[in-house]
C-alpha positions as CSV (number, residue, x, y, z in Angstrom):
1,M,91.6,-16.5,-14.8
2,I,92.7,-13.1,-15.8
3,R,95.8,-11.8,-14.1
4,R,95.3,-8.7,-12.0
5,F,97.9,-6.5,-13.8
6,A,96.2,-7.1,-17.2
7,R,92.9,-5.3,-16.4
8,P,94.4,-1.8,-16.1
9,Y,96.1,-2.2,-19.5
10,A,92.8,-3.5,-21.0
11,R,90.9,-0.6,-19.5
12,A,93.4,1.9,-20.8
13,I,93.1,0.4,-24.3
14,M,89.3,0.6,-24.2
15,D,89.5,4.2,-22.9
16,V,91.8,5.2,-25.9
17,V,89.8,3.4,-28.6
18,G,86.4,4.6,-27.2
19,T,84.0,1.9,-28.4
20,A,83.6,-1.9,-28.1
21,D,83.7,-2.2,-31.9
22,R,87.1,-0.4,-32.2
23,G,88.2,-2.4,-29.2
24,A,87.3,-5.7,-30.9
25,A,89.1,-4.7,-34.1
26,L,92.2,-3.8,-32.1
27,L,91.9,-7.0,-30.1
28,D,91.9,-9.0,-33.4
29,E,95.1,-7.3,-34.4
30,L,96.8,-7.9,-31.0
31,R,95.7,-11.6,-31.1
32,R,97.3,-11.9,-34.6
33,F,100.5,-10.4,-33.3
34,E,100.5,-12.7,-30.2
35,K,99.8,-15.8,-32.3
36,T,102.8,-14.9,-34.5
37,R,105.0,-14.2,-31.5
38,Q,104.1,-17.5,-29.8
39,S,104.5,-19.5,-33.0
40,A,108.2,-18.5,-33.6
41,R,110.5,-19.7,-30.8
42,E,113.1,-17.0,-31.8
43,L,110.5,-14.2,-31.3
44,H,109.4,-15.6,-28.0
45,E,113.0,-15.7,-26.9
46,L,113.8,-12.2,-28.2
47,Y,111.0,-10.6,-26.2
48,A,111.7,-12.7,-23.1
49,N,115.4,-11.8,-23.0
50,P,116.0,-8.8,-20.8
51,G,119.5,-8.4,-22.3
52,I,118.1,-7.3,-25.6
53,D,117.6,-3.6,-25.7
54,L,114.1,-2.0,-26.2
55,G,115.1,-0.4,-29.5
56,T,115.8,-3.8,-31.1
57,K,112.5,-5.2,-29.7
58,T,110.6,-2.1,-31.0
59,S,112.2,-2.4,-34.4
60,V,111.3,-6.1,-34.7
61,T,107.8,-5.3,-33.5
62,R,107.4,-2.6,-36.2
63,T,108.6,-5.0,-38.9
64,M,106.2,-7.7,-37.7
65,A,103.3,-5.2,-37.5
66,Q,103.9,-4.0,-41.0
67,R,104.0,-7.6,-42.4
68,L,100.8,-8.4,-40.4
69,G,99.1,-5.2,-41.6
70,L,98.5,-3.9,-38.1
71,S,97.2,-0.4,-37.4
72,D,99.2,2.5,-35.9
73,M,97.1,2.0,-32.7
74,A,98.1,-1.6,-32.4
75,V,101.8,-0.7,-32.9
76,K,101.5,2.0,-30.2
77,V,100.0,-0.5,-27.7
78,L,102.7,-3.0,-28.5
79,E,105.4,-0.3,-28.0
80,V,103.9,0.6,-24.6
81,L,104.0,-3.0,-23.6
82,I,107.6,-3.3,-24.6
83,R,108.6,-0.2,-22.7
84,N,106.8,-1.5,-19.6
85,H,108.2,-5.0,-20.0
86,R,104.7,-6.5,-20.4
87,I,104.9,-7.7,-24.0
88,N,105.2,-11.3,-22.8
89,D,101.9,-10.8,-21.0
90,L,100.0,-9.8,-24.1
91,G,97.9,-13.0,-23.9
92,A,96.6,-12.1,-20.5
93,I,96.0,-8.5,-21.6
94,N,94.1,-9.7,-24.6
95,E,92.0,-11.9,-22.4
96,A,91.1,-9.0,-20.1
97,L,90.4,-6.8,-23.2
98,A,88.1,-9.5,-24.6
99,E,86.2,-9.6,-21.2
100,L,85.7,-5.8,-21.3
101,I,84.4,-6.0,-24.8
102,R,82.0,-8.8,-23.9
103,N,80.7,-6.9,-20.9
104,A,80.2,-3.8,-23.1
105,T,78.3,-5.7,-25.8
106,G,76.3,-8.0,-23.5
107,T,78.1,-11.1,-24.8
108,V,79.2,-14.2,-22.9
109,A,82.1,-16.5,-23.6
110,A,81.5,-20.2,-24.4
111,E,84.4,-22.6,-24.1
112,V,83.6,-25.4,-26.4
113,R,85.4,-28.7,-26.6
114,A,84.5,-30.7,-29.7
115,A,85.5,-34.3,-30.8
116,Q,86.6,-32.9,-34.1
117,Q,87.0,-29.4,-35.6
118,P,83.5,-28.2,-36.5
119,T,82.8,-26.5,-39.8
120,P,82.0,-22.7,-39.8
121,A,78.3,-23.6,-40.4
122,E,78.3,-26.0,-37.4
123,I,79.9,-23.3,-35.2
124,D,77.2,-20.8,-36.3
125,E,74.5,-23.3,-35.5
126,L,76.1,-24.1,-32.1
127,K,76.3,-20.3,-31.4
128,R,72.6,-19.8,-32.3
129,T,71.6,-22.7,-30.1
130,L,73.7,-21.5,-27.1
131,E,72.4,-17.9,-27.6
132,K,68.8,-19.2,-27.4
133,K,69.7,-21.2,-24.2
134,V,71.3,-18.3,-22.4
135,G,69.4,-15.4,-23.9
136,R,72.5,-13.4,-24.8
137,K,75.0,-13.1,-27.6
138,V,77.7,-15.8,-27.3
139,E,81.3,-15.7,-28.3
140,V,82.5,-19.3,-29.1
141,D,86.1,-20.5,-28.5
142,V,86.4,-24.0,-29.9
143,S,89.2,-26.6,-29.0
144,V,89.4,-30.2,-30.2
145,D,89.2,-33.0,-27.7
146,P,89.2,-36.4,-29.4
147,S,88.4,-38.2,-26.1
148,L,84.8,-36.9,-26.4
149,L,84.4,-39.5,-29.2
150,G,81.7,-37.3,-30.8
151,G,79.6,-34.2,-30.1
152,F,80.7,-31.4,-27.9
153,V,80.8,-29.9,-24.4
154,A,80.1,-26.2,-24.0
155,K,80.9,-24.3,-20.8
156,I,79.4,-20.8,-20.2
157,G,80.4,-19.5,-16.8
158,S,79.6,-22.3,-14.4
159,E,77.0,-23.9,-16.7
160,V,78.1,-27.0,-18.6
161,Y,76.2,-28.3,-21.6
162,D,77.4,-31.9,-22.4
163,A,76.3,-33.2,-25.8
164,S,79.2,-35.5,-26.2
165,V,79.2,-39.3,-26.9
166,A,81.5,-39.8,-23.9
167,G,79.0,-37.8,-21.7
168,K,76.1,-39.9,-22.9
169,I,78.0,-43.1,-22.2
170,N,78.7,-41.9,-18.6
171,K,75.1,-40.9,-18.0
172,F,74.0,-44.3,-19.3
173,R,76.5,-46.1,-16.9
174,E,75.2,-44.0,-14.0
175,S,71.6,-44.9,-14.8
176,L,72.6,-48.6,-14.7
177,G,74.4,-48.4,-11.3
């Protein structure tokens, strides 16, 4: 669920960049920054600490942005979020931005749980299969769930497509009972 405050930030970003393609490119940069921020405990604590001044946070952000090769636009967005004390909410803002981009491009999101990490070719095949099923472009987000034993479960909106071994075993059990 997207938090309510995130949508206005996402809309403002889309208004500034102008197109879904530019929005997607910026979203990729913001996701890379967020992944880096979340992966380092020290960075997470730095941004969460209200006692650390905005200048220090901005300086660290610019250094990170340079190392990550982020655009000037990405840096400006991050600086606005720091000034507004919303940098810790970047994940929710990214989620809202991704939703706006999907709406603009007629794409739907598919949450896929797979028993093991699929190869890029398998992801492409799964994406094509889901696109045929729903009649729209599909953006696939894959997570690994070993409890599935094999196969995958894809969720698009309220629709669930269960092609897992665990799901087939459960269906078989139900047919016996």
